[in-house]
Legacy VTK file of the C-alpha trace (Angstrom):
# vtk DataFile Version 3.0
C-alpha trace
ASCII
DATASET POLYDATA
POINTS 286 float
13.630 44.428 51.187
16.947 46.005 50.081
15.716 46.788 46.625
19.164 45.656 45.291
19.161 42.959 42.681
21.111 39.857 43.535
23.934 38.943 41.140
25.015 35.404 40.349
28.355 35.573 42.179
26.453 36.571 45.151
24.541 33.213 45.295
27.571 31.146 46.191
28.619 33.870 48.670
25.221 33.708 50.365
25.576 29.953 50.670
28.933 30.151 52.290
27.643 32.800 54.651
24.736 30.516 55.758
22.051 33.062 54.567
18.640 31.747 53.472
17.095 33.138 50.298
13.551 33.183 49.005
12.448 32.060 45.497
9.091 31.775 43.880
8.036 30.377 40.539
5.871 32.781 38.595
4.849 33.162 34.891
3.349 36.526 34.184
3.689 40.177 34.963
1.187 40.447 37.829
2.502 37.778 40.127
6.091 38.835 39.241
5.416 42.356 40.336
3.836 41.197 43.586
6.727 39.030 44.350
9.126 41.943 43.660
7.135 44.290 45.841
7.311 41.768 48.687
11.123 41.495 48.640
11.487 38.011 47.131
15.090 37.418 46.151
14.602 35.284 43.182
11.893 34.654 40.552
11.924 31.328 38.647
10.114 30.927 35.388
9.588 27.191 35.477
7.831 25.174 32.845
5.516 24.137 35.462
3.485 26.948 34.206
2.493 24.616 31.470
0.248 23.142 34.262
-0.605 26.298 36.219
-1.244 28.585 33.361
-1.809 26.423 30.264
-3.824 23.647 31.810
-1.488 20.643 30.772
-1.226 17.480 32.794
2.446 17.912 33.171
5.419 20.236 32.005
6.358 18.443 28.797
4.231 20.515 26.309
6.026 23.821 26.725
8.200 25.181 24.059
11.211 27.541 23.917
8.959 30.292 22.318
6.527 29.985 25.127
9.198 30.136 27.869
10.744 33.187 26.264
7.446 34.981 26.206
6.689 34.146 29.796
10.017 35.282 30.981
9.732 38.594 29.120
6.527 39.226 30.999
8.064 38.217 34.215
11.024 40.508 33.600
8.607 43.497 32.945
6.869 42.726 36.291
10.132 42.219 38.289
12.951 44.197 36.607
15.086 44.334 39.734
14.829 40.621 40.825
17.289 37.915 39.716
15.386 35.549 37.215
16.101 31.970 36.278
14.354 30.485 33.325
13.842 26.725 32.820
14.817 25.279 29.389
11.653 23.054 28.360
11.619 19.455 27.574
13.379 18.523 24.406
15.330 21.789 24.129
18.588 20.342 25.354
18.640 16.915 24.046
22.157 17.171 22.510
24.951 19.589 23.157
24.551 21.748 20.043
20.802 22.063 20.600
21.369 22.971 24.303
23.740 25.626 23.520
21.671 27.169 20.649
18.505 27.193 22.747
20.294 28.429 25.895
21.983 31.292 23.979
18.528 32.275 22.475
16.817 32.185 25.689
19.421 34.291 27.418
19.390 36.829 24.537
15.527 37.122 24.145
13.980 36.412 27.457
15.909 38.863 29.824
16.700 36.024 32.226
19.989 35.889 34.325
20.401 32.163 34.001
19.000 29.048 32.546
18.201 25.770 34.299
17.847 22.276 32.784
17.305 18.820 34.260
20.416 16.695 33.822
22.795 14.795 36.102
25.824 12.578 35.457
24.386 11.265 32.147
24.078 14.854 30.704
27.158 16.347 32.387
28.603 16.907 28.790
25.624 18.949 27.840
25.774 21.121 30.998
29.587 21.531 30.131
28.792 22.568 26.597
26.215 25.245 27.816
28.606 26.508 30.475
31.509 26.716 28.077
29.247 28.709 25.638
29.306 31.329 28.305
25.718 30.715 29.534
25.156 30.754 33.332
23.594 27.175 33.688
21.788 25.434 36.623
20.506 21.869 36.811
18.181 19.614 38.880
18.373 16.529 41.148
15.650 14.360 42.689
12.290 14.528 41.125
12.735 15.520 37.559
9.457 16.653 35.917
10.855 16.043 32.542
11.160 12.324 33.415
7.615 12.184 34.791
6.798 9.094 32.712
9.946 7.358 33.572
9.442 7.847 37.203
5.802 6.715 37.083
4.554 10.216 38.070
5.459 13.075 40.387
6.899 10.964 43.168
9.332 11.513 45.945
12.819 10.358 45.162
15.758 9.100 47.406
13.683 6.629 49.303
16.609 4.191 49.658
20.336 4.709 50.647
21.425 3.794 47.299
18.837 5.957 45.635
19.929 8.882 47.903
23.595 8.368 47.020
22.861 8.420 43.378
21.255 11.852 43.858
24.398 13.200 45.633
26.709 11.807 42.883
24.420 13.521 40.266
24.893 16.796 42.181
28.763 16.435 42.196
28.703 15.827 38.529
26.607 18.872 37.923
29.071 21.005 39.822
31.988 19.401 38.037
30.292 20.250 34.661
30.383 23.944 35.392
26.861 24.639 36.653
26.495 27.557 39.086
23.596 26.122 40.871
21.089 23.212 41.179
17.477 22.567 42.156
16.715 19.942 44.887
13.282 18.466 44.409
11.091 16.121 46.372
13.197 14.236 48.586
13.801 13.477 52.382
15.380 16.413 54.118
18.454 14.335 55.070
19.144 13.581 51.320
18.566 17.251 50.364
20.923 18.289 53.208
23.634 15.835 51.924
23.198 17.214 48.364
23.742 20.747 49.533
26.738 19.824 51.500
28.353 17.798 48.714
28.787 20.803 46.524
29.793 24.399 46.896
27.465 25.861 44.348
24.187 27.504 45.095
21.156 25.246 45.769
17.559 25.775 46.004
14.942 23.261 47.235
11.384 22.464 46.855
9.947 19.568 48.676
13.154 18.716 50.555
12.464 20.404 53.882
14.716 23.032 54.802
17.699 21.791 52.763
19.553 24.220 50.434
20.512 27.854 50.460
17.164 28.900 49.052
13.601 27.894 49.407
11.337 27.687 46.263
7.643 27.422 46.145
5.438 27.750 43.140
3.871 31.275 43.354
0.391 29.738 42.244
0.548 27.065 44.862
1.344 29.596 47.687
-1.320 32.045 46.567
-3.885 29.313 46.352
-4.572 30.346 42.727
-3.815 26.849 41.383
-6.159 24.419 43.114
-6.283 21.447 40.840
-4.157 19.653 43.327
-1.966 20.565 46.238
1.486 19.008 46.566
2.392 17.733 50.026
5.195 20.319 50.343
3.104 23.401 49.227
1.816 25.711 51.987
-1.031 27.993 50.875
-0.608 31.579 52.223
-3.805 32.758 50.481
-6.922 31.271 48.527
-7.096 33.367 45.463
-9.070 30.666 43.662
-11.941 31.126 46.187
-11.746 34.863 46.239
-11.754 35.117 42.505
-14.528 32.672 42.016
-16.745 34.615 44.620
-15.770 37.995 42.759
-16.815 36.550 39.299
-20.114 35.166 40.836
-20.930 38.433 42.571
-20.179 40.238 39.226
-22.398 37.932 37.364
-25.374 38.291 39.873
-24.969 42.144 39.669
-25.152 42.172 35.873
-28.144 39.826 35.782
-30.021 41.730 38.352
-29.542 45.079 36.811
-27.331 46.384 39.715
-24.195 46.728 37.582
-23.272 49.021 35.816
-24.876 51.818 37.852
-24.446 55.548 37.867
-21.260 55.334 39.894
-19.479 53.187 37.313
-20.848 55.042 34.181
-19.609 58.073 32.193
-22.005 61.009 31.681
-22.355 64.017 29.471
-23.145 67.491 30.576
-26.951 68.110 30.380
-26.532 70.817 27.675
-24.633 68.474 25.530
-27.313 65.762 26.033
-29.985 68.154 24.850
-27.867 69.138 21.665
-27.076 65.352 21.078
-30.870 64.580 21.246
-31.554 67.267 18.619
-28.905 65.889 16.217
-30.381 62.618 16.626
-33.634 63.874 15.379
-32.086 65.635 12.396
-32.554 69.113 13.898
-30.084 71.834 14.460
-28.348 71.587 17.862
-29.302 74.644 20.020
LINES 1 287
286 0 1 2 3 4 5 6 7 8 9 10 11 12 13 14 15 16 17 18 19 20 21 22 23 24 25 26 27 28 29 30 31 32 33 34 35 36 37 38 39 40 41 42 43 44 45 46 47 48 49 50 51 52 53 54 55 56 57 58 59 60 61 62 63 64 65 66 67 68 69 70 71 72 73 74 75 76 77 78 79 80 81 82 83 84 85 86 87 88 89 90 91 92 93 94 95 96 97 98 99 100 101 102 103 104 105 106 107 108 109 110 111 112 113 114 115 116 117 118 119 120 121 122 123 124 125 126 127 128 129 130 131 132 133 134 135 136 137 138 139 140 141 142 143 144 145 146 147 148 149 150 151 152 153 154 155 156 157 158 159 160 161 162 163 164 165 166 167 168 169 170 171 172 173 174 175 176 177 178 179 180 181 182 183 184 185 186 187 188 189 190 191 192 193 194 195 196 197 198 199 200 201 202 203 204 205 206 207 208 209 210 211 212 213 214 215 216 217 218 219 220 221 222 223 224 225 226 227 228 229 230 231 232 233 234 235 236 237 238 239 240 241 242 243 244 245 246 247 248 249 250 251 252 253 254 255 256 257 258 259 260 261 262 263 264 265 266 267 268 269 270 271 272 273 274 275 276 277 278 279 280 281 282 283 284 285
């Protein structure tokens, strides 16, 4: 816990030095603050918060306005931690749209970089964003924005040909001017090949120990989001259970009359109570 915020140029240096970095995805001020206090290197504001915080079945419903709002909250909670914000579905469909939204997100959110989900087919869009002066990252493997095309949230790179296509996407992302990329949901061997194929910063989730940096969703690792648990997610706490028990205990105390009690109530001085009682009766206060 050095207390020194990472810079973007340092990401490639950390990779070259073989250092491992820690990243969590968060979406509001409390978990962001906890992550910073714990010494996490990077906070990511991913549109997975559409599922964890908004209750959607996938990430597609999130908007630019919502991502900016969540990132502003994360920045307030973790002002000294490098922050990457995801561009939501539909916000980078064309080069002009991507540049306009990336510039706006950088200006208004407080993030240090943006991330989209494009490979070879979108290299021209990545290039446009990079040429506009925006630090941009991209994504290979399981792309949540293609959940319908993929038939769900499924592991990628199952065959040698599919694995090679992922590596080629990573190379195209680097060539387009991206400064980093996410490696998601693939065998370790494929993720390792992706990392070795590029010199830019990589972070992985569901790809074993591949990449420079390990990402987990903060709400998964805290056990706060318990609708389902991805295979690659490790729970370090069970906040959902703790919170449910706390709400139930509170409800029982209220219904039984045990809360609020004297310890948790404000009081007046006895003399003021006497004067107040007289005023309530329309009498002069003694």
